[in-house]
C-alpha positions as CSV (number, residue, x, y, z in Angstrom):
1,X,49.4,-23.0,13.5
2,X,49.0,-19.2,15.0
3,X,52.0,-18.0,12.5
4,X,50.1,-20.2,9.6
5,X,46.9,-18.6,10.7
6,X,48.9,-14.8,11.0
7,X,50.4,-15.0,7.6
8,X,46.8,-15.9,5.9
9,X,45.6,-12.7,7.6
10,X,48.4,-10.8,6.1
11,X,48.2,-12.2,2.6
12,X,44.5,-11.2,2.6
13,X,45.6,-7.7,4.0
14,X,48.1,-7.3,1.4
15,X,45.7,-7.8,-1.5
16,X,42.7,-5.8,0.2
17,X,45.5,-2.9,0.9
18,X,46.6,-2.7,-2.8
19,X,43.3,-2.9,-4.4
20,X,42.3,-0.2,-2.5
21,X,45.2,2.4,-2.8
22,X,44.9,1.2,-6.8
23,X,41.1,1.6,-6.9
24,X,41.5,5.3,-5.2
25,X,44.7,6.2,-7.4
26,X,43.6,5.3,-10.5
27,X,41.2,8.7,-11.1
28,X,43.9,10.9,-10.2
29,X,46.9,8.9,-12.0
30,X,44.2,10.3,-15.3
31,X,44.3,13.3,-14.3
32,X,47.7,14.0,-13.8
33,X,48.2,11.9,-17.3
34,X,45.9,14.2,-18.7
35,X,47.4,17.7,-17.4
36,X,51.2,16.8,-18.2
37,X,50.0,15.5,-21.6
38,X,50.8,12.0,-21.3
39,X,48.6,11.0,-23.6
40,X,48.2,8.2,-26.2
41,X,47.0,9.5,-29.5
42,X,45.0,6.8,-31.9
43,X,47.6,5.0,-34.1
44,X,46.8,2.4,-37.1
45,X,47.1,-0.8,-35.0
46,X,45.4,1.1,-31.9
47,X,41.3,0.1,-31.0
48,X,40.9,3.7,-29.2
49,X,39.4,6.5,-31.3
50,X,40.1,9.3,-28.9
51,X,43.2,10.5,-26.6
52,X,43.8,8.5,-23.7
53,X,45.9,9.2,-20.6
54,X,48.3,7.0,-20.3
55,X,49.8,7.4,-16.9
56,X,47.4,4.8,-15.0
57,X,49.9,2.5,-14.3
58,X,51.2,4.9,-11.5
59,X,48.3,3.7,-9.9
60,X,49.2,0.3,-10.0
61,X,52.7,1.1,-9.0
62,X,51.6,3.2,-5.9
63,X,49.5,0.3,-5.0
64,X,51.9,-2.2,-5.0
65,X,55.1,-0.1,-3.4
66,X,53.3,1.4,-0.4
67,X,51.7,-2.0,0.9
68,X,54.8,-3.6,0.3
69,X,56.1,-0.9,2.8
70,X,53.6,-1.5,4.9
71,X,54.0,-5.4,5.0
72,X,57.5,-4.6,5.8
73,X,56.6,-3.5,8.9
74,X,55.0,-6.7,9.9
75,X,56.7,-9.5,8.3
76,X,60.4,-10.4,8.9
77,X,60.7,-11.9,5.1
78,X,60.6,-8.5,3.8
79,X,63.6,-7.2,5.6
80,X,66.1,-9.4,3.6
81,X,68.9,-8.5,0.8
82,X,66.4,-10.5,-1.5
83,X,63.6,-8.0,-1.1
84,X,65.9,-4.9,-1.2
85,X,67.4,-6.1,-4.4
86,X,63.7,-6.5,-5.7
87,X,62.6,-3.1,-4.7
88,X,65.6,-1.1,-6.2
89,X,64.7,-2.9,-9.1
90,X,61.0,-1.9,-9.2
91,X,61.8,1.5,-8.6
92,X,64.3,1.3,-11.7
93,X,61.8,0.0,-14.2
94,X,58.9,1.9,-12.6
95,X,61.2,5.2,-13.1
96,X,61.7,4.2,-16.7
97,X,57.9,3.7,-17.7
98,X,56.7,7.0,-15.8
99,X,59.6,8.8,-17.8
100,X,58.6,7.0,-21.1
101,X,55.2,7.8,-20.6
102,X,55.7,11.6,-19.9
103,X,57.6,11.6,-23.2
104,X,54.8,10.3,-25.2
105,X,56.4,6.9,-25.5
106,X,59.3,8.1,-27.3
107,X,61.9,7.0,-25.1
108,X,64.8,4.6,-26.8
109,X,64.3,1.0,-27.3
110,X,68.0,0.4,-26.6
111,X,67.6,3.0,-23.3
112,X,64.5,0.7,-21.9
113,X,66.4,-2.6,-23.1
114,X,69.7,-1.4,-21.1
115,X,67.1,-0.3,-18.1
116,X,65.9,-3.7,-17.9
117,X,69.3,-5.4,-17.9
118,X,70.4,-2.9,-15.0
119,X,66.8,-4.1,-13.2
120,X,68.1,-7.9,-14.0
121,X,71.6,-7.7,-12.7
122,X,70.3,-6.0,-9.6
123,X,68.0,-8.8,-8.8
124,X,70.8,-11.3,-9.7
125,X,73.3,-10.1,-7.4
126,X,70.8,-9.6,-4.5
127,X,70.8,-13.2,-4.4
128,X,67.3,-14.2,-6.7
129,X,68.6,-16.6,-9.2
130,X,66.8,-19.4,-11.5
131,X,68.2,-22.7,-9.5
132,X,67.3,-25.9,-12.0
133,X,67.9,-29.1,-10.1
134,X,67.9,-31.6,-12.5
135,X,70.5,-35.0,-12.2
136,X,72.5,-35.5,-14.1
137,X,73.1,-32.1,-15.3
138,X,72.2,-30.1,-12.2
139,X,76.4,-28.7,-12.0
140,X,76.0,-27.7,-15.9
141,X,73.0,-26.0,-15.7
142,X,73.5,-24.2,-12.5
143,X,76.5,-22.8,-14.9
144,X,73.6,-20.7,-16.7
145,X,71.5,-19.5,-14.0
146,X,73.1,-16.2,-14.2
147,X,71.9,-15.6,-18.0
148,X,68.6,-17.8,-17.3
149,X,67.7,-15.1,-14.9
150,X,68.3,-12.0,-16.4
151,X,66.6,-13.8,-20.3
152,X,63.7,-14.6,-18.0
153,X,63.5,-10.9,-16.0
154,X,63.7,-9.1,-19.7
155,X,61.6,-11.6,-21.5
156,X,58.7,-11.3,-19.1
157,X,58.9,-7.5,-18.6
158,X,58.4,-7.1,-22.6
159,X,55.9,-9.7,-22.6
160,X,53.2,-8.0,-20.5
161,X,54.0,-5.2,-22.3
162,X,53.4,-6.6,-25.8
163,X,50.0,-8.1,-24.8
164,X,48.9,-4.4,-23.8
165,X,46.8,-3.8,-26.7
166,X,43.0,-3.8,-25.6
167,X,41.1,-2.5,-22.8
168,X,41.9,-4.2,-19.8
169,X,43.8,-7.1,-21.5
170,X,47.1,-6.6,-19.4
171,X,45.8,-5.8,-16.2
172,X,43.5,-8.7,-16.3
173,X,45.8,-11.4,-17.6
174,X,48.5,-9.9,-15.1
175,X,45.9,-10.3,-11.9
176,X,44.9,-14.0,-13.1
177,X,48.8,-14.9,-13.3
178,X,49.8,-13.1,-10.1
179,X,46.6,-15.0,-8.4
180,X,48.1,-18.4,-10.0
181,X,51.5,-17.7,-8.6
182,X,50.4,-16.7,-5.4
183,X,48.9,-20.4,-5.3
184,X,52.2,-22.1,-6.4
185,X,53.9,-20.3,-3.8
186,X,51.8,-21.1,-1.2
187,X,52.5,-25.0,-2.9
188,X,55.9,-24.1,-2.5
189,X,56.3,-22.4,1.0
190,X,57.4,-19.0,0.1
191,X,55.8,-16.1,2.2
192,X,57.3,-13.3,0.7
193,X,56.1,-14.5,-3.3
194,X,53.1,-15.0,-1.6
195,X,52.5,-11.4,-0.6
196,X,54.5,-10.1,-3.6
197,X,51.8,-11.8,-6.1
198,X,48.8,-11.1,-3.9
199,X,49.5,-7.4,-3.7
200,X,50.2,-7.4,-7.2
201,X,47.2,-8.9,-8.1
202,X,45.3,-6.4,-5.8
203,X,47.0,-3.9,-7.6
204,X,45.9,-4.9,-11.0
205,X,41.9,-5.8,-9.8
206,X,42.0,-2.2,-8.1
207,X,42.9,-0.4,-11.4
208,X,40.9,-2.6,-14.0
209,X,37.4,-1.1,-13.2
210,X,38.4,2.0,-15.2
211,X,40.6,0.4,-17.9
212,X,37.9,-2.2,-19.3
213,X,36.3,-1.6,-22.5
214,X,35.4,1.0,-22.6
215,X,38.6,2.2,-21.0
216,X,38.7,5.9,-19.2
217,X,42.8,5.4,-18.6
218,X,45.5,3.3,-20.0
219,X,48.5,1.8,-17.9
220,X,51.1,3.1,-20.3
221,X,54.6,1.5,-20.1
222,X,54.8,2.1,-16.5
223,X,52.2,-0.1,-15.6
224,X,52.9,-3.0,-18.5
225,X,56.9,-2.8,-17.8
226,X,56.4,-2.7,-13.7
227,X,53.3,-5.6,-14.1
228,X,55.8,-7.9,-16.2
229,X,58.9,-7.4,-14.1
230,X,56.9,-8.1,-10.6
231,X,55.5,-11.3,-12.1
232,X,59.2,-12.4,-13.2
233,X,60.5,-11.8,-10.5
234,X,58.0,-13.2,-8.1
235,X,58.1,-16.6,-9.9
236,X,61.9,-17.0,-9.4
237,X,61.3,-16.2,-5.6
238,X,58.5,-18.4,-5.2
239,X,58.2,-21.2,-7.8
240,X,61.8,-21.4,-9.5
241,X,63.0,-22.0,-6.1
242,X,60.5,-24.4,-4.9
243,X,60.5,-27.1,-7.7
244,X,63.1,-29.1,-10.0
245,X,62.9,-28.7,-13.6
246,X,59.2,-29.1,-13.1
247,X,59.0,-25.5,-12.2
248,X,59.9,-24.6,-15.7
249,X,56.5,-26.3,-17.1
250,X,54.6,-24.9,-14.1
251,X,55.5,-21.2,-15.0
252,X,55.3,-21.7,-18.5
253,X,51.8,-22.8,-17.9
254,X,50.9,-19.9,-15.2
255,X,51.9,-17.3,-17.9
256,X,51.2,-18.9,-21.1
257,X,49.1,-16.2,-22.9
258,X,52.2,-13.5,-22.8
259,X,55.0,-15.9,-23.2
260,X,53.5,-17.7,-26.5
261,X,52.3,-14.3,-27.7
262,X,55.7,-12.7,-27.3
263,X,57.5,-15.5,-28.6
264,X,55.1,-15.5,-31.6
265,X,55.7,-11.5,-32.0
266,X,59.4,-12.2,-32.0
267,X,59.9,-14.9,-34.3
268,X,57.6,-13.0,-37.1
269,X,59.6,-10.1,-36.6
270,X,63.0,-11.8,-36.7
271,X,61.9,-13.3,-40.0
272,X,60.8,-10.1,-41.5
273,X,64.2,-8.6,-40.6
274,X,62.7,-5.7,-38.2
275,X,64.9,-3.3,-36.3
276,X,65.7,-3.8,-32.5
277,X,63.0,-0.7,-31.8
278,X,60.1,-2.7,-33.9
279,X,60.9,-6.1,-31.9
280,X,59.9,-4.0,-28.6
281,X,56.8,-2.4,-29.9
282,X,53.3,-3.9,-30.3
283,X,51.9,-4.3,-33.9
284,X,48.9,-5.7,-35.7
285,X,50.2,-9.5,-35.4
286,X,49.4,-10.3,-31.9
287,X,46.7,-12.8,-30.9
288,X,44.1,-10.2,-29.6
289,X,44.3,-8.5,-33.2
290,X,43.9,-11.4,-34.9
291,X,40.6,-12.4,-33.0
292,X,39.7,-8.5,-33.8
293,X,40.2,-9.1,-37.4
294,X,37.8,-12.3,-37.2
295,X,34.9,-10.3,-36.1
296,X,34.8,-10.5,-32.7
297,X,34.4,-7.3,-30.3
298,X,37.0,-5.9,-27.7
299,X,35.0,-7.3,-24.8
300,X,34.8,-10.9,-26.6
301,X,38.4,-10.7,-27.1
302,X,39.5,-9.9,-24.0
303,X,37.1,-12.2,-22.2
304,X,38.1,-14.9,-24.3
305,X,41.7,-14.4,-23.6
306,X,40.9,-14.1,-19.7
307,X,39.4,-17.9,-20.1
308,X,42.4,-19.0,-21.8
309,X,44.3,-17.7,-19.2
310,X,42.8,-18.9,-16.3
311,X,42.6,-22.5,-17.9
312,X,46.4,-22.3,-18.1
313,X,46.6,-21.1,-14.8
314,X,44.5,-23.8,-13.3
315,X,46.7,-26.4,-15.6
316,X,50.0,-25.3,-13.6
317,X,48.3,-25.3,-10.2
318,X,47.1,-28.8,-10.6
319,X,50.9,-29.8,-12.4
320,X,52.3,-28.0,-8.9
321,X,49.8,-30.4,-6.8
322,X,51.8,-33.7,-8.6
323,X,48.4,-35.4,-7.8
324,X,47.9,-38.0,-10.7
325,X,44.2,-37.8,-10.4
326,X,44.1,-34.4,-10.2
327,X,46.0,-34.2,-13.5
328,X,44.1,-37.0,-15.1
329,X,40.6,-35.3,-14.6
330,X,42.0,-31.8,-15.8
331,X,43.5,-33.5,-19.0
332,X,40.2,-35.3,-19.8
333,X,38.2,-31.7,-19.3
334,X,40.7,-30.3,-21.5
335,X,40.1,-32.7,-24.6
336,X,36.4,-32.4,-23.7
337,X,36.6,-28.8,-24.0
338,X,38.6,-28.8,-27.2
339,X,36.1,-31.2,-28.7
340,X,33.5,-28.6,-28.0
341,X,35.0,-25.7,-29.2
342,X,35.6,-27.7,-32.3
343,X,32.1,-28.6,-33.1
344,X,31.2,-25.6,-32.2
345,X,33.1,-23.5,-34.6
346,X,32.2,-26.2,-37.6
347,X,28.5,-25.6,-36.8
348,X,29.1,-21.6,-36.5
349,X,30.9,-22.0,-40.1
350,X,27.9,-23.8,-41.4
């Protein structure tokens, strides 16, 4: 009982520590970005109208990495080969993002992809892999464990980067996803993943006050790539190792917005025959841009997408609980909600 209580205190401490560090570091990251000319200038698809510092992701990285280092002193779970592999990959992806931000986002798409592949390989060979147990094809599926893991890490890393198109969107959605993962990891019994996801949620929320519309600073590639990487690896450590094939469904719901938005984006670009560089860059076809074009304001779109992310996160937690009554009640709630939205939109059009 004492061990459980101690872990809960450390979970809360990890969240609070990363939140405080990120909150305090964000204005400094903003100034560094302006001094070093790590600035985003308005483009045709962008929503901001003036140059913005794009080095805010440094605050998120600092909040997370410093807190993880402190937690390593108190929790034996951090003194493992898996965490070392995770930390090395995190430093590589963070460095890549920072360099790209300092270069004004001109780093080659191929260079970023190769770097992500290196990070994924480091993670895989540290022992972190997606393990899907589904009789009678378990042995067959395990043969794809390494490519599944690499694809998941690279995919999620770019997914968060692609939804970073409105003030506060990527940070808020990542915070919701991290808190959902924290709950799922508590259910699956993975203390390391709980701390990682709690720390990430704190870092995102500490950065959000200066990133929400109207934003003072952007997270840039340093923040977006780092968030996607940490979400991907945390989900493998805590969820994919805690469930059977149900884990796939749970994780998809936990991070539904970046996953489906990215799938639609890649499908759209493949059909149009776009280049590799265009595949990895946002355009005006994302869900948040479509909502803007429908007449919603930036704040309204972000709040709508926060709501959608929260609902899918709740569905993930309910499914993971495997309580039939809870699943049934959630299904009824969603059905009623869809009916209300349908009626509301119909009346609004009239």
